[in-house]
C-alpha positions in Angstrom: -4.6 9.4 25.0 -8.2 8.3 23.8 -9.4 5.2 25.2 -13.1 3.2 25.0 -14.6 1.3 27.9 -16.8 -1.3 26.4 -19.9 -3.3 27.9 -19.4 -2.3 31.2 -22.3 -1.4 33.7 -21.6 2.1 34.2 -22.5 3.5 37.8 -22.8 7.4 38.1 -24.7 8.3 42.0 -24.4 11.9 40.9 -26.8 11.3 37.7 -28.4 8.3 39.1 -26.6 6.3 35.8 -27.2 3.1 36.1 -26.8 1.0 32.9 -24.5 -1.1 30.4 -22.7 1.4 27.9 -19.7 2.7 26.7 -17.6 5.4 27.9 -15.4 7.8 26.1 -12.3 9.3 27.6 -10.5 12.4 26.2 -7.7 14.5 26.9 -7.4 13.1 30.2 -11.7 13.8 30.7 -15.3 12.0 30.2 -15.8 12.9 26.7 -19.2 11.1 26.5 -21.3 8.1 27.8 -23.4 5.7 25.7 -22.2 7.3 21.9 -19.1 8.6 20.8 -18.5 12.0 19.9 -17.5 12.9 16.4 -14.4 11.9 15.1 -13.8 9.9 18.4 -11.0 7.1 17.2 -9.8 5.2 20.4 -6.4 4.6 20.9 -7.0 1.7 23.6 -10.3 0.1 24.2 -11.1 -1.7 27.6 -13.3 -4.4 27.6 -15.6 -4.2 30.6 -17.7 -6.7 30.4 -19.5 -8.4 33.4 -17.3 -5.4 35.2 -18.6 -2.8 37.2 -17.3 1.3 35.9 -17.6 3.4 38.7 -15.6 7.0 39.6 -12.3 6.5 41.3 -12.9 6.0 44.8 -12.6 9.1 47.2 -10.6 7.8 50.4 -11.1 10.6 52.9 -8.3 9.3 55.5 -5.0 7.5 54.4 -1.9 7.9 55.9 1.1 7.5 53.5 3.4 8.0 56.6 5.3 10.9 54.5 6.9 13.1 55.7 8.9 11.5 58.7 7.2 8.0 58.7 8.9 6.1 55.6 10.3 3.2 57.5 6.5 2.2 58.1 5.7 3.1 54.4 6.5 5.5 51.9 4.4 7.5 49.1 5.7 5.0 46.4 4.6 2.1 48.0 1.1 3.5 49.1 0.1 5.5 45.9 0.6 1.8 44.5 -1.7 0.6 47.2 -4.0 3.2 46.3 -3.9 2.2 42.5 -4.7 -1.6 43.4 -7.8 -0.5 45.2 -9.3 2.0 42.9 -8.6 5.0 45.0 -8.0 7.9 42.8 -8.3 10.8 45.1 -7.0 10.7 49.0 -7.2 13.3 51.7 -4.2 13.1 54.1 -4.8 13.5 57.9 -1.6 15.9 59.4 0.0 13.8 61.7 3.3 13.5 59.6 6.3 14.2 61.1 6.6 17.2 61.1 2.6 17.6 61.4 1.2 19.4 57.9 1.6 23.2 59.6 3.8 24.8 56.8 2.7 25.7 53.6 6.0 24.6 52.3 5.4 21.1 54.2 2.2 20.8 52.0 3.9 22.3 49.0 6.4 19.5 48.7 4.0 16.6 49.7 2.0 17.9 46.5 4.7 18.2 44.6 5.8 14.9 45.5 2.7 13.0 44.5 2.2 14.9 41.2 5.6 13.8 40.1 4.4 10.1 41.0 1.5 10.5 38.7 -0.9 8.4 40.8 -3.5 9.4 43.2 -4.7 12.9 43.8 -4.0 13.9 47.0 -5.6 16.7 49.2 -3.9 17.5 52.4 -5.5 18.2 55.3 -3.6 20.7 57.5 -2.8 20.7 60.8 -5.5 23.5 63.3 -2.8 23.9 65.3 1.0 24.6 65.3 2.4 20.9 65.6 -0.8 19.4 66.6 0.0 20.5 70.1 -3.2 22.5 70.4 -1.5 25.6 71.4 -1.1 28.2 68.7 -3.5 28.3 65.8 -2.1 27.5 62.3 -1.9 30.0 59.4 -4.9 28.3 57.8 -5.1 31.0 55.2 -1.6 30.1 53.7 -2.1 26.3 54.0 -5.3 26.6 51.8 -3.3 28.1 49.3 -0.5 25.6 49.5 -3.2 23.1 48.9 -5.2 22.3 51.8 -8.9 21.4 51.8 -9.7 21.0 55.7 -8.2 21.4 58.9 -7.6 18.9 61.6 -6.1 17.3 64.7 -6.0 13.9 63.5 -6.5 12.1 66.4 -4.7 14.6 69.2 -7.3 16.4 70.1 -7.2 20.0 71.8 -7.2 20.1 75.4 -8.1 23.8 75.9 -11.5 24.4 74.6 -11.0 28.2 74.4 -8.2 27.3 71.7 -10.5 25.1 70.0 -13.1 27.9 70.0 -10.7 30.1 68.3 -9.6 27.8 65.5 -13.3 27.4 64.9 -13.8 31.1 65.0 -10.6 31.6 62.2 -11.7 29.0 60.0 -15.4 30.3 59.9 -14.4 33.7 59.0 -13.2 32.1 55.9 -15.4 29.4 55.3 -12.7 26.6 56.0 -14.0 22.9 57.0 -13.1 22.0 60.2 -12.9 17.9 61.0 -12.8 16.6 63.9 -12.2 12.9 65.3 -14.0 13.2 69.0 -11.7 12.3 71.7 -12.3 13.9 75.0 -8.7 13.8 76.2 -9.2 13.2 79.8 -11.9 9.9 79.5 -9.7 8.5 76.8 -6.3 8.7 78.6 -4.6 5.8 79.5 -7.3 3.4 77.6 -6.7 0.8 74.6 -9.7 -0.8 74.4 -13.6 -0.1 74.5 -14.9 -0.2 78.1 -16.7 -3.2 78.6 -16.6 -7.2 79.3 -14.0 -8.2 77.0 -11.5 -5.1 78.2 -12.3 -6.4 81.4 -11.9 -10.1 80.5 -8.6 -9.0 78.6 -7.1 -6.9 81.9 -7.2 -3.9 79.1 -8.4 0.1 80.5 -10.9 1.0 78.9 -12.4 3.8 77.0 -15.5 4.7 77.4 -18.4 5.8 74.6 -18.6 9.3 77.0 -15.1 10.1 75.4 -16.8 10.4 72.2 -20.1 11.8 73.3 -18.5 14.5 75.4 -16.3 15.3 72.7 -19.2 15.3 69.8 -21.3 17.1 72.3 -18.3 20.1 73.0 -17.7 20.7 69.1 -21.4 20.9 68.2 -21.7 23.5 70.7 -18.5 25.3 69.6 -19.8 25.2 66.0 -23.3 26.3 66.6 -21.3 29.5 68.3 -18.7 29.9 65.9 -20.4 28.9 62.8 -17.7 26.6 61.6 -18.3 24.1 59.0 -17.7 21.2 61.4 -17.2 17.5 59.9 -17.0 14.7 62.6 -14.3 12.3 61.6 -14.4 8.2 62.3 -17.4 7.8 64.1 -17.2 4.9 67.1 -20.3 4.5 68.8 -24.6 4.7 68.5 -24.7 7.4 70.8 -22.4 9.6 69.1 -24.8 8.9 65.7 -27.5 9.8 67.9 -26.1 13.3 68.9 -25.3 14.2 65.4 -28.8 13.0 64.5 -30.2 15.3 66.6 -28.3 18.5 66.1 -29.2 17.8 62.1 -33.1 17.7 64.0 -32.3 20.8 65.5 -31.0 22.5 62.1 -27.1 22.3 62.4 -24.9 21.7 59.3 -23.0 18.7 60.4 -21.5 16.1 58.7 -19.9 12.4 59.4 -17.9 9.4 58.6 -16.8 6.1 59.5 -14.2 4.0 58.8 -14.3 0.1 57.1 -12.9 -0.9 60.6 -15.9 -0.1 62.4 -18.2 -0.5 60.2 -17.4 -4.4 60.1 -15.6 -5.2 63.2 -16.7 -5.1 67.4 -14.6 -5.9 70.8 -15.4 -9.4 70.3 -12.4 -9.2 67.5 -9.9 -8.7 69.7 -9.9 -12.4 70.3 -6.5 -12.9 72.3 -4.8 -9.6 72.1 -5.4 -9.2 68.5 -2.9 -5.9 67.9 -4.6 -5.8 64.2 -7.6 -4.6 66.1 -6.0 -2.0 68.3 -7.3 1.3 66.8 -8.3 5.0 67.2 -10.7 5.1 68.2 -11.6 1.7 69.5 -13.5 -1.0 68.4 -16.9 -0.7 70.3 -19.8 -3.4 70.8 -21.6 -5.0 68.7 -24.7 -2.8 69.0 -22.4 -0.2 67.9 -21.4 -1.3 64.7 -24.7 -2.7 63.6 -26.0 1.2 64.6 -22.9 2.4 62.3 -23.9 0.3 59.0 -27.5 1.3 59.3 -26.7 5.0 59.8 -24.5 4.7 56.6 -27.0 2.7 54.6 -29.5 5.5 55.9 -27.3 8.6 54.7 -27.2 10.0 58.2 -23.9 8.8 58.0 -22.1 10.9 55.1 -19.6 9.0 54.0 -17.0 5.5 54.5 -13.1 6.1 54.8 -10.4 3.5 54.8 -8.3 5.0 58.2 -5.5 3.2 56.1 -2.7 3.7 58.9 0.0 1.3 57.9 2.4 0.1 61.0 5.7 -2.0 60.7 5.5 -5.8 61.9 7.5 -4.7 64.9 5.2 -2.4 66.4 2.6 -4.6 66.1 3.9 -8.0 67.5 4.2 -6.1 70.9 1.8 -6.7 73.4 -1.5 -5.2 72.7 -1.5 -1.9 75.3 2.4 -1.2 74.0 1.3 -2.3 70.1 1.0 1.3 67.8 -2.9 1.2 66.8 -3.7 1.6 63.1 -4.9 -0.9 59.9 -3.7 -0.6 56.2 -6.9 -0.1 54.3 -6.2 1.9 50.8 -7.2 -1.8 49.0 -9.7 -2.8 51.5 -12.0 0.2 50.8 -13.9 -1.7 47.8 -14.1 -4.8 48.8 -15.2 -4.3 52.6 -18.1 -1.6 51.5 -19.1 -4.3 48.8 -19.0 -6.7 51.9 -21.4 -4.2 54.4 -24.0 -3.3 50.9 -24.4 -7.4 50.4 -25.0 -7.8 54.2 -27.7 -4.5 54.6 -29.3 -5.2 51.2 -27.8 -1.7 50.2 -27.9 -1.2 46.2 -24.6 -1.0 44.5 -25.1 2.7 43.7 -25.9 3.7 46.9 -22.8 2.0 48.2 -20.5 3.2 45.6 -21.9 6.6 46.3 -20.6 6.7 50.5 -16.9 6.5 48.6 -17.0 8.2 45.5 -19.8 11.2 45.0 -20.6 11.7 49.0 -17.1 11.7 49.7 -16.0 14.3 47.3 -18.3 16.6 48.5 -17.5 16.5 51.9 -13.6 17.4 50.5 -14.9 20.2 48.2 -13.8 18.6 44.6 -16.4 19.2 42.0 -14.4 17.6 39.3 -14.0 13.7 40.5 -16.4 11.6 42.1 -19.1 11.2 39.2 -18.9 10.5 35.7 -20.6 13.0 33.7 -19.1 14.8 30.2 -16.5 16.9 31.2 -15.6 15.3 34.3 -11.9 14.0 35.4 -11.5 10.8 33.7 -10.6 9.2 37.2 -12.4 5.9 36.8 -12.2 2.4 38.5 -13.2 -0.5 36.8 -14.3 -3.8 39.1 -15.9 -7.5 39.0 -18.1 -7.5 41.6 -18.5 -11.0 41.1 -15.0 -11.9 41.8 -13.7 -12.7 45.7 -9.9 -13.0 47.0 -8.1 -13.6 50.3 -6.9 -11.0 52.2 -3.2 -11.8 52.4 0.2 -10.0 53.4 1.4 -11.2 49.3 -1.3 -9.9 48.0 -1.4 -6.1 49.6 1.2 -3.5 48.0 1.1 -1.2 50.9 4.3 -1.4 52.9 2.0 -1.9 55.7 0.5 -5.4 56.1 -1.6 -4.8 59.6 -5.2 -5.5 58.9 -7.9 -7.5 60.8 -9.1 -8.8 57.6 -6.1 -10.9 57.0 -7.1 -14.5 55.8 -10.4 -13.4 54.8 -12.5 -13.7 51.4 -14.0 -10.3 50.4 -15.9 -9.7 47.4 -14.7 -7.5 44.5 -11.9 -7.4 42.4 -10.0 -4.0 40.8 -9.4 -4.7 37.3 -8.5 -1.5 36.3 -7.7 2.3 37.9 -7.5 4.8 35.2 -6.1 8.5 36.8 -7.4 11.6 34.2 -7.2 9.4 30.9 -4.2 7.5 32.4 -4.3 3.5 32.6 -2.3 3.5 36.0 -3.1 0.0 37.5 -4.4 -3.5 35.5 -5.4 -6.6 36.8 
């Protein structure tokens, strides 16, 4: 279908485009910007007056809960949530049940997603069999099946020799290694940041050292093996400082942060708010502020939702017994805009963190920008609109978010995937 998007403010971070102009789409790709191609006749026209036309958002961490956890969410429900949030590409962590350690599982997941014809999915394969940290997965076969990187999700490898061998294997073939920094023995038995709030509530704490010790270890092993290292879901100022120092020393290491840790701190736990039970835990206010600055300055490469739908039964338990995680696909854009407004970050820079910069980390070249010939994955949103987050407004099957009841900026009006209109509000 040939589509023309008219009167919109087109923002393309890759080519530093930020102007009001039309977008022309044909055969699932961007045909032109500004002036129509020869003999172009639109079959559908979308009026974007007062709206922003941006590349479709790319989420670096969204658990769609299949296979294995369909009672918490389904591929169908979470794909609809992605469309409502303007998210057109999703990287999926490997902690499904069974874990994404078999090519057949990865192929099945990709097939299911393709049949639904919604967001593109990019599976992150298990670094070790069943995420047990004992035997390496067949990474080469998993890449052939569709995996874009390898991870342990939030299940750290205890044996550093196994981790080093995994990094060596990945480095041999140039595979990306995404690691969430958790030192297992330091984090063991903890549920919140080791600080005043945890002490007051009587919750076992997780010290910042559980993150920094892991980051130091990962950096040392990446230096030895030459692995392409990406640190996922930073939570502390000290952890960020370690990465900045590694870069100053010449290391090529990237990192991301979640929308939750960008806006919240341990004080938000309040009186045992289980929606704030997250992995890693919410840290102190100074950590939150350092992460927000680091993202603005580009020290942190990208922002993700860390979307983790949890059913009500598992969130209604006492804090220490509840399941960690928060839904976030539909909140990625609003919380990005909120951060940008609070820290005076220009809109093109803010959007780059959830489009172009995220695309580079996944290794996607045909998305994350709006150049002619690029895949026509597009998010059209109203930056001036404000909406209250409610259980009814969330299309995700998971209604667990610390932002329930908050009024957030930005509302997606249209989502297009490969030139097809998939969502309209």
